[in-house]
N, C-alpha and C positions, 0 to 999 in steps of 0.2 A: 503492500499500499503507499509505505514510503516512496519506496523508487516510481512506484506511480505519479504521485501526487510533484515529484522532483521534474519527471515527464514534461508534467502537462503545465506546471510554473515555469521552464525554459523558454517555448515561444516569449512570453508575456515578457518576462525579466528580458529579452536579447532584444524586442522591439523596444524597451523603454531605454536602453544602452543605446542602440542605432539613434534613439530619437533625439537623447542628447547627444551625440555626437553631429546630427543635423542641426542644432541650433549653436551649439557653438564654431559651425560655419560660417568664415565671416565674406568680404566684399569688398572691393575698392574702386570707385571710382571717379567720373566729372573731375580729368585730372586740368591741370591751368600751369603751366610752365614759368618757370621765375626768368627775367630780362637777359638774363647771363646765360641762361637755358643750364646751371647747374644744379637746383631742383625744381621738383613738380609739388607744386600740393593738390589734394584730391579729399574726395568723401571716403569715408570707411565705418564701417561695423567693427574694425576690427578691436575697438575701447568700449562695447557695448553698442549704447545708443550710436545712430550715424553722427560723425563727427567729422571735421576738419581734420587735416593732419599733412606734414609735406615730407619729403624725401629726397634724398642728393639720387640727381640720373645714372652716379656712378655705382650703387648702389649701397646701403647701410639702414640700420633700423631708423623706422619714422619717428618724429616730432609731432605727439597731439597737439594740436593748435587751440582749440577749444574742448568747453566740457560743459555746456549746458544740459539739463536732463532734456532737454525735447528737441535738441539735436540741430546741425545744421545742415541748409542745403545749399550752399556756392561756397566756395574760395577762391580769390585770385589776389596776383602778386601786385603791388604798388610798384611802377616804375619809379626809379631808372633802378634800382638796385635790390637784392633779394632779402631784405629786412623789415619789411613789412608788408602785410597782405588787407585785405579787406573780407571777413568773411560772413556771411548772410547765417542768422540762427532763428531760433522761433522760441519764442519767452508768450508764453500765455496764448498760445494758438496764432503770433504775428511775427511777421519777420523782421529782425531788428540788423542794425548794421552794424560792425565791430570794427576797428582799427588794432588788428592784434601783431605782434613782435614774432619777428620768425621762429626767436627760442619758445615760444611758447607764455613769456613770463607776462606781458601784459594782455588784456583788451579792451579799451576804450572805446565807448560807444560813439558810433558820430552822430547821433541827434536823441535828444527824449522827448522827442513828441511819438504820442503812442500808436498813431497811424502802422498801415503797412509799411514797408520800408522797402524799394526796389533799385537794386544796385544796376548805374546804367553804364558807368567805365570811370577812365582816368584820362587826363592829361595826360602827353608823351615824355612830360618833365616831373610825374607826380606829382605837382603843386595842388592840383583839384581834382576831385571826386566828385563824380555829375552820380544824383540818386534823383528818387520820386518818392513822395509820401504818400499813400492815399489812404484816406476816410470816410468809406462811403464813398458818393461821389464824387467827393472832390478832391482835386489832384495836386498837387504842390510841387515844381521841379526845384530842386537846391543842388549847392556845391558848398564841399566841405574843406576847407582848407588845413591838412595834416599840420604847416608849418604854425598854426596858431589855432588849432583847434576849434575855429569855431565853423558854422555854417551858414549860408544867406541865398536868401530863394529868388529865383529868377524873376522880375518882375519888370517890366513894361514902363520905361520910361512916360512920363506927362508927354505930350505932343509938342514939339516945338514950334513956332509960330510960322505958318506957312506949311510944315513938314505932314506930310501925309503917308501913313503905313504902306508897304509895299503891294500892289492890288494882286488878290488873291488870295492873301494873306491871313491868319484869324488867329486871335488871343487864344494865352493858351489854355483859358479855362473851358473854351470852343473845342480847338486842336485835341489835347488832352482825354477829353471826358471816352470812358471805355477802355482808359489804360490797361492794358495786360504786360506790357514787357516794355522797357527803359535799356536803350543802347544800340549800338556801340558808339562812342561821341569819335566826327571826324579826326584824323591825326594832329590837324592842326588847332584843334581843342575848339574849335568855332562853332561848329556845330554838333547834333545828338538826334539820332535818329529815336524812334518810340513805336510800336506797336499797339493798334487800335483795334476793340472789337464792339461792330454795332451791326444790329439787324441780323445778327447769326453771320458774318463776314469778317475776315481781318481787314486792314488798313494799313498802310504804312503814311508817319507823318515825318517830317524834317524840318527840326526845330532850329532855329538862329538864336547863338545866347545872348548875340550883344544885343537885339532889337524884341528880343522876348515875345517872337511872331513864328509863328509856322503856316507851312503848307502841307498839302496832304499831295502825296505823290504817286498812288495808286488811287483808282478808281475801275471795279470791276462792275460788269453790266449781271453775272452772276455772282451768288457767294462763295467765296474763293479760302482758300488756306494762303498761311505766308508766314514763314518762319526763317529766321537765322539771319537776317539783314547785315551786310557788311559791305564799310565803305573802301571804295578803291585808294591808293595812296595819295592820288591826286585831288579826293575829296569832290570830282566832278560827277560819277558813279556810281549808283547802290547795287550790288549783290543779293539777291533774295531767293530762297526754297520759297517757290509757288504752283498752284495748279489753276493757277487764272487761264480759261478757256482751254484747258485738255483733261484728261483723266488724270493724270498723273503728274506726281509732284519732279519739276525740273527746278534747273536755277536759271533765271532771269537775271538780265539787268535794266537797270532806271537811270534815264540822264537825271544830275539834278534841273540845268536847265532845259525846259521846254517838256521831261518826265515821260519820255518815249521811252517805252517798255519792249523788248525785245528778245526770244529764247536763243541763251546760252548754251545749255546742255537738257537735254530734256529726251532721254531714251526710253524705249516701252516701260521700263519697270521705274518705280518709284526712286527718285534720289531721295536718300531719308536724311542726307547730311552732308556739309561741303565744308570746306575749308580754303580761306580765302588767303596766300602768303603774305607779307605785310608789304611786302613789295612791287605787289600785284600779278605777279610773273606765273606763279603756280595756284590753283586749280584742282583740289583734293576732292573726290566724291564718293561717299557710299551706295551703291544701289541695291535694294531688295532684291532678291531670289529666293523662292523659295522658304521665304521666312527666314532667312539668312541674308547676311551683306556681303559685299565684295568691292573693293578697292579699284578705281582709278583714279591717273594722274593724267593733267591734262596743262601744257603751257600755253598760256597767252602771246602771241594772240593768235597761233594758230589753232589752239586748242587739238593742236596734236598730242595724241596719247601716248605715256612714258612707263615704264613699265615699274609696280611699285610690290615691293613683295606683300605677302600678305600670310596673317594669322594664323592659328589652326580655325576651322570650319565656327561661325558665330554669330555673333549681332552684335551692334553697338549697345552699350549700357546708355543710360539716360545721362546729357550735359556733351557740350560742343568738343567738335574737333577740334584739337588747336593747333597751327605750328608755333616752331619756335620764332624769335627774331628772325633769324639767319634765312629761315625759309625751307630749312635743310633736315630737319625733326619734323612729325606729325606723332602729335600725341591723341591718345584716344581710350576711352573703358570698352573691355572687350564682356562678353558673354559667352561660356558656353556648355557645349553639351553634358560634360558628364565632368566639370571643373569650376571653381568657383573665378566671380567674375572680378578681374584686376585692370592695372592701368597700363597698358602697352605703348610703346613707341614705333615706329617706323622709319628709318632714314634711306633717303634718294640715294639713288645707288646702290643701296645692300640688298644683299640676297634673301637675308631671312629679319622675320621680326621680334623685338624683346622685350620682352616682359618684364617690368621693371616692379612692380611690387606680386611678390606672392602671399595671399590669405591664405589662413591657418584651417584646416581642416581637418582636426586632431581626430581618428578616429573612423574614418571614412577614406578605408584602399582606395587606388584608380577603377578598380571596375565594382566600384560599391553601387555607382548613381545610376541607375539605367539611363540609357540614351534614347529617343523617341523613331519611330520609325513614321513616313510621312506617308499616308493613306489618303483614299477619297470618300467623302461623305458627301451622294451626290453631288451637287455644282460645285461643293465646295472642298480644299485641301486641307486636310485634317492630319493632325500630330497624337500618336499613340505612344504612351507609356507603359511599358507592362511589366508586371513583379518578375522578378527572376524564378521563384519558388512556385507561384500557382499557376496550376496544367490550364485551368480555365475559370480566371476570375471575376469576381465581382467588379463592378465599372462605375466610376467615378465621372462626370462630365463636366468639361469645363467651357463656360461661355463668359467672352467679355467686349467690352466698348472696343478698345483695342486689340489687331491680330496678336493672340498667340503665339511667341518663337520658341523653336525646338530647341531651347537652352533648359541650364539646370536651374528649377525651380522649386524650395523646400516643400512648399506645399505640396507640391506632384510629386519629387520623391516621397515624402513623409508618407503619403497614402499609398505609393508601390513599398514600402516597406511594412505597412501593415497586409498586403496581399491583395489592394484595390488597384485596378488599370487606370489609366486618364485618360479620358480622350478631348483634344483640344478641338474644337471646331469654330474654324473664322467664317465670319462671310453673315449676308442677311439671310436669316431662316435658322441660324445656327442649332435651335432646340432642335425644329422639326428633322433636319437633315443625320441629327444624331441620333435620336429614334430610330431613322429609318434605318441608319446602316447596324445600330445594335440588334436590328431585328433579324437581320439577314447576317451577323456575323457567328460563324461557327464554332469559332474558338474563346469566346468571353459567353460571359454570363450577367448576361444583356438586360435580368430581369429587374424589373422597378430599380433603376438606377441612381445613383445619389447626383443630384444638379448642384455645380458650384456656380456660384452668380456674385463675384465680389462688386459687380457695377450696379447690381440691381435693375437689368435687363428684364421687361414684360416676358412673363413666364404665361405659356398659353394653356397647356396642359399640364396643369400642376398635379392631376392625381395619378400623373404614368409614373411620378418619379416616386424614390422609399423618402425624402427630406431635398431640402430644397436648403444651400447654406449662401449667406448673404457675407459682403461687408460693412467696413467703417461707413455709419452713416443707414444703414439697412440692417438694422438690428436685429431680425425676423427671426433669426437662429440662434442670436446672440455669441458667434462665433467672430474671431479676427482672420480676414482674408486679405489684408494686408502683406502684397508681397513682401515690404522691407521687415517687416515686424509681423508675422502669422504666428499665432496660439497652433502650435503644430500639434500638442498632447492634447486640445479641446478638440483638434478637427478631429485625430483617427480616432478619439473617442466617441464622438459624435458619429463616424460615418463606422464604425464596427457595430452602433447598436442599430445603426438601419439595417446593417447585414444581418444582424443575429436576429429581427424582427420576421415572424412567418409571413 
């Protein structure tokens, strides 16, 4: 009897140990190189809650830069040296900006205002930090001086006698309504870009910091997405990622004078991110293919493709791709199917990519994280993660607002460890297509699957699911499905209860 009890207890004990190892796995993403290229700052869960850290590009142990209980969500070096950084941290649910010493010894708030603080960027000499404070519908554009420790609001001067604002320009209170992102500034520090969202469509606004007036650079006939605006080195052109006038995201250019827009690079698949070197000669793009990313490098003005080393198969992590100041090295966060998310570097002309951070994954062997298989579920592409020990496993279906990528996800791995297969279906009608696929899948137990719905998408056939797990802001199940801070043990307990229910 004792031996039988031990035998029955072993799988549960083994599962709890594997979940403990999974919880301890860390990640690193959103890199920002220092102006001299000797260090790179990034976000990491190495210290628990996601915090800002930096590490030497030549290797070494990272320095923790922030330690707030709610974590950080952005960090950048202040030019021209590597002695100070600006970090965006969360306090009481609002984003706050801190001026942080490179050794992590001090952190000074940029502004005492209680509103949401959005970092826009820096003057090239580092003597001005541009940011916005957003409180409800009110937006205030401000400049902080690290030398004096004081900030000032960008305001329009009273009109001089006989002077009229430029034709077509708008006051900031009108131009910045619906602000979602600020920056970057031009290299000469005379203007700054702002992304606003109105009536379901994104628009790009150019702010003249001298006159405190703005013009709208983009006007779209239909709602369009717009991301990652970048100035050319002479500030005469703005490059932006958009799907205006087409089905996929591509890189467009917009001339500041005249606001003419033309396509620079728009292949058949989405361009998910791009990076423009400071001298304007190199354009790196990340293309989406089968849920993963491939890199291409193009030279201006010919746009002739250049070879670029590729990291292991995977996808970009949140955060921009960033060139160093010389335009020789490209930094990015990278997610893999069976390994941790980390910061990588690509050097132009080198044959391999370099992994700059190696986040710990204690107790997780190289082959312990299941890899997904690409399948078809109706008209949609889908990914299937199978547990290694189960012959015909029960199933959990994952649907989300953004396409699920074939990369390491603690939520999926935890369910695999608990004996569940996880089917992630992308696209419109994902719920229906998942159920139809499971009805014909002979190698899966598709009876009353569990539905993972972190974004709270509408569920039409709720009675066909054994349970529905939602995420933050959708507390029907009471579980956390936040991919960065999932409650793995609660998720597994809930899934196993549904599995054992007749």
